[in-house]
N, C-alpha and C positions, 0 to 999 in steps of 0.2 A: 667170395669176392668182396672187396671193400665197398662200403656204401657210396663212397665218392665215385668209384668206377661205374656202379649201377646208375647213379644219378646222371653222370656224364653220358652214359649209353642211352638212357631214356631221352634226355634232351637232344642228343645227337641224332637219334633216329627220327624224332619229330621234325627237326630242322631239315634233315636230308629228305624225308618223305615230302615235306612241304615244298622244298626246292624242286623235287622231281615232278610234283603235280604242276608246278608253274612251267617247267621246261617242257613237260609232255603237252600241255595246252598250247604252248608256243609252237612246238614241232607239228602238232596237228594242223594248226593254222597255216604254217609254212607249207606242209605237204598239200593241203587242199588248194591253196591259192597258186603255188608255183607249178603244180601239176597241170593247171589250166592255162598257165602263161608260157610254159616251156614244153619242149617236145622230148620224146624218148631219146633222140639223138643227143640233145643237150646233156641229159643225165649220163648217157653212155660215155661221152667224151670225158667229162670230169671224173667219172667213176674210175677210169683207167689210172689217171694220175693220183687220185686220192688213195687208191689201193697200193700204189708204189710207195706213197708217203707213209701209209700205215705200216708197211714193212720197215721202212727206214726209222720210224718213230721208236720201234723196239730197240734198235741199235742206239739211237740218240739218248734214250732213257738209260740204257746200260744196266738196268735193274737197280739204279742208284736211288730212285725215289722210294722203292719198296724197302731197300736195305736201310735207308734213313728212318723209315717208319718202324721197321721191325727191330732196330737196334735197341739194346737195353739202355745205353747211354750215348750221348752225342755231344762232343765238345764244340766250342765256337769255331776253332780252326778246322775241324772235320766238316762242319756244316758249310763253311765258306769254300773249302776245297771241293766239296760235292757240287756246289753251285758252279764253280769254274770248270769242272770236268764236264758237266752237262752242257754248259754253254759252248765250250770249245768243240765238243762232239757235234752239237747242233749246227754250229757255223760250218764245220767241215762237211757235214751231210748236205747242208743247203747248197754249198758250192758244187758238190758232186752232182746233185740233181740238176742244177742249173746247166752244168756241162754235158749232162746226159740227155738233155731235152730233145736234141735232134735225133739221136739214135732211137729214143723211145717213139718219136713221131714216125720215123722210118719203119720201125718194126710193126706199128699199127696202121701204117699207110694213111696218115692224116696229119698234115702240116700244122693244123690248128693246135695240136698238142704241144708244140714247141713253146709258144707263149704261155699256155696254161701251166706247163711244168715250171717254167722259169719264174713266174709270179708266185706260184704256190711253194717254191723252194724256200721262201721266207718263213714258212711254217716251222721248219726245223730250228731256226735261230730263236724264234719267239718262244717255242715250247722248251727249248734248252734253257733259256733265261728264267722261265716260270716254274720249272720242275720242282726246285727245292723250296720255293715259296709255298706251293700247294702241299708238298710233303711236310713242311713245317706246320702248317695249319692242321693237317691230318694227324701228325704225330701228337700234337697238343690237344687233339680232339675238339678243335674249334670248327665243328661241323656247320654251325650256323653261318659262319663267315664264308665257308666253301659254298654252301647252298645259295647264299645271296650273290656271291660273285658269279657263279655259273648261271644263275637265273637272269641276272641283269645282262650278262654277256649274250645269252640266248635271245633275250627280248630285243636288244639293240641290233644284233647281227641279223636276226630274222627280218627286222624292219628294213635294214639296208638291202637284204637279198630280194625281198618282195618288191621294194621300190625299184630296184635295178631291173628286175624281170618285167615289171609293168611298163617301164620306159624302153623296152626292147633290147636289153643287153644280152639276151639269150643265155648261153652257157656262162658268160662272165658274171651273171647274177649269182650263180652257184659259187663261183670263185670268191666273189665279194663276201658272201655270207660265211663261207668256210674260213677264210683268212681273218675276217674281222672278229669272228667269235673267239679265236685264240688270242688275238691281240687285246681285245677288251678284257677277257678273263685274266690275262697276265697283269693288266693294269689294276684290276680290282684285287688280285692276290697281294700285290705290293701294298696297296692302301690298307688291306686288312691285316697283313702280317707285320708291317712296320719294322722291317729288318733290312740292313744293308750288309753285304758280305765284305769281309776284309780282303786284303791281298792274299794270294795263294801262299800257303805255308808248306814249303817243300820238305821241311824236317818232320812233318806230321805223317805218321804211318797210316796209309789208307788201304792197306792190303785186305783187312777184314771186309771192307765194303766192296772192293773190286772182286774178291773171290766170290762173295755172295752174288754180286751183280753179274759176273760173267756167266755163272751157271744159270741164273734166272734168265738172263738175256738170250742165251743159246736156246733155252726151252721156249721162250716167248717168240723168238724168230720163227722157229718151226711151227709154233701154234698160229702165229699171224699169217704165215705162208699158207697154211691149211685153210685159214679163213678168207684169204685174198685170192687164192689161185683160181677159184671159180670165176671171179670177175675178170681176171687177167686172161684166162682161157677163152671165155665167151667173147671178149673184146677182140681177140685175135682170130678165132676160128669161125665166128659167126659175123656179127655186125654191131656197130655202135647203137643202132636202133633196138636190136634184140637185147643188147646189154642194158639199155635204158629200162626195158620192161623188167628184167631180172633185178636191176638195181633198186627199182621202186618196191618190188616185192620184198627184197632184202631189207629195205629201209623200214617198211611197215613192221616187219618182224623184229628187227633190231631196236626200233623205237619203243616197242612194247617191252622187249627184254631189258633194256637199259633202265626202265623206270623202277625195276626191282633190283636188278643186278648191281647197279652203281651204288645206291645207298647201302644195300646189304653188305657188299664187299668192303666199302669204305668203313663201315662200322665193324664188321666181323674181324678184319685183319688186326687192327690195333687192340681190340678187346681180347682176341684169342692169343695174340702175342704176349699180352700181360698175364694171361692165365696159363701159359705153356708149362710152367713149373708146378701147377696144381692140376693133376690129371683128372680128378673128380669133377671140379668145376669146369674144366676144359671140355670134358665129354658132355656135361649137362648143356652148356651153351651150344656146342656143336650139333648135338642131336635135335635140340629145340629149333635152332636156326635153320637146319636143313629141312625139317618138317614144314615149317612156316613158308620157307622159300619155294619148295617144290609144289606144295598145294596151291599157293597163290599164283605162281607163274603157269603151271600146267592148266589150272582152271581157266586162266586168261587166254592162253594159246589154243586151248580146245575150243573155246567160244569163238575166237578169232578165225580159226580154220573152218568151223561149221558155218559161220556167217560171212565167209570171204566174199561171196557175191555182193552182198549189201555193202560191206566195208569198202571194197574197191570202187564200187560205183559211187558211193557217197564221197569218199576221200579224193579219188583221182579222176573219176568221170568215165564215161563209156569207152573213150579211146584207149583206155588202159586195161581192157578186159583180159588181155593175154597174161596179166600178172596173177589172175585168180588161182589157177592150179599151182603156180609157183608159191604163192602164199600158203596154200593148204599143205604143200609138201614141206616147206621150210619151217612151219609151225611144229611139225614132228621133231625136226632137228633141234629146235629151240628147247623142247621138253627134255630131250636127251642131254643137251648141253647143261641145262640148269640142274639136272639130277646129279651132275658131276662137280658142281661148284664146291660142295663141302670138301671134296678131295683136294682141290687147289688151295682152299683155306688151310688145310693141314700142311701141305708142302711149304707154304710161305710162312705161316705163323710159327712153325717149328724150325724154320731155317733149313729145310731139307732141299735146298736148291740143286745140290749135286744129284740127289735121288730123282728130283723132278726132271733134270736134264736126261738122265738115263731113261726115264719113262717116255719122255718126249721123243727121244731118238728111236725108240722101239715102237712107237705108236703113230706118230704124225705122218710118217711116209705112207701108211695105209690109207689115211684120210685123203691125202693128195692123190694117191693112185686111184681111189674110188671116184674122185671128181674127174680125173683125166679120162677114165674109162667111160664115164657118163657122157663126156663131151663128144664121143663118136656118134651119138644119136641126136640129142636135142637138149635145149635148156632145161626141160623138165627132168631129164635123166641126170643132168649135172646137179640139180637140186636133190634128187634121190641119192646120188652118190655122196653128196655132202652130208645129208642126214644120216645115211647108213654109217658113214665114218664116225659121226658123233655118237651113235649108238655103240659102236665098238669101243671108242675111247672111254665112255662111261663104265662099261662092264670091266674092261681091262685095267682101268685105273684102280678100282677097288681091289682087284686081284693083286696088282702090283704093290699096293700099300700093305696088304695083308702079308705079303712075302717079306716086307720090311719090319714085321712084328708090330704093326700099328693096329690098334683096335678099331676095326671098321665093319665088323659083322653086322651089328645092329643098324648102322648107317646104310649099309648096302641092302639089307632086307627091307627096311622102310622105303628106300628109294625105289626098289623094284615094285613093291606093292602099289605105291602112290602113282608112279609114272606109268606103269602098265595099265592101270585103271583109266587114266585120262586118255592115253593113246587108244585104248580099245573103244572108249566112249566116242572119241572124236571120229575115228576112221570107220567105225561101224555105221555111224549115222550118215557120213558122206557116201559110203559104199552103197547102203540101202537106198538112198535117195536117187541114185543113178538109174534104178530100175523103174522109177515112177515118172510119168510125164506130168509134172505139176508146175504151176506157175510160180514165179519167184517168191511170193508171199507165203503160199501154202507149203512150198518146198522148204523154205527157211523155218517155218513153224514145225514141220515134221522132223527136221534134223535136230532142232533144239530139244524136242520132246524125247527123242531117242538118246541124245547126249545126257540129258538130266536123269533119265530112267536108269541108264547103265551106272551112273555115279551113285544114285540112291541105292541100287541093288548092292553095289560094292560096299557101301556104308553099312548096310544091314548084314552082309555076309562076312566081310573081312574085319576082324577085330583091330588089326594094326592100322588099317585105313581109317576106321572110325576113331581110334584113339588119337592119331595124328591130326585128323581133320578137325577134331574138337578143339585143338590148340588155337585154331583161328579165332575162336570166340572167347579166348581168355582176355579179359579187359586189362589186367596188369601182368602181362606175360614176362616182365623182367623179374618176377619173383623166382624164376628158374635160376637166377644168378645169385640169389641170396643164400647165405649159409643158414642152416637150421639152428 
């Protein structure tokens, strides 16, 4: 790998991680304050519309942001055409959601959803306009600009949301925070990228982008449906209040997941895309990145699940205690999900969107079915179904890639050893504590001791776990990218 790419990767990772720390701090503040100012019903109402938007966002993007980042070359006309394509799709989806606001409210039996959906329909247009600005910054590896833009948007939108909640705007405070975050981010991307699109060029062939984008979009639609269907089912089968509890549990888990996922993926995709023709360097970066990612995230989510009682009480308060078992279950799903991230990096960086679509078509329906089956019992079983589906995806994806003659054996073996260790440490400590009648402080101490003990034993017994764990202590880990 060239020294310039190594240097850009180092600087990019530092910028992205700094931005994530800032946004994580802001998110913690938002969760703590707004959970005390708003009710579970407020979160349940907005969660329904936001889940619908999340599905539409995949269509709105059309895979064009990733295709722009992944492309070996991108002309000025192609870049402008991609901008107009995203913008037109965003406008169309915004109008569609606006018109469907009443049917959505009727389906969920709550008229308040009409105005919420109509206001939040602006999200599609804003994100359609901003997509290629962020993709351009990403493609040129201007990660510092992305981090600053996202951080400033998070700070200001959170301020608006908390202020609105304090003055009694109820669920509208969430709407204000959600919409203003995207609008502010778009503004900062424009200022950072300093680019204006030209008029559409109808003579420019865009087929390579649309082919890539269509396959990726179809895969992402099913993926997002699998991620959103639990929210949509709970909102319809149970109540907005119970959905509010589930939504906060999800938010705690996702908030932690995004602190690692977002910067790692933002960095990994452009780097791996540039290395895709050098298999040796590609595998080096992939193996190293996977080990660092899984250890970091699984360690975090194990501790989060073990200490869920304390975390929920500190972050949300006593009235949110119903989220505790949900957090513990969803943390397992997060571990399985992160163990599979290296697979998605392979699909995208190598341009295997057609193969990714085949994988998605044969796997995501299973996740959706597991969630649906769980909904016949309780919210907890919905969470179990979702986590079990992610476990299936992780194992099946490596099998699928191997059938495509892609080297994944070492990646799979490492992910199995690492993830299994953290899962065993987490749930053995939680399971054992249920048989003891201990107060909160002693119980928390006991669970953490069991958790740490299992990890230390694995470090001593399993050489692969020890080898990959030691990578966390490499001060200059980007040496893995340098040629000997």
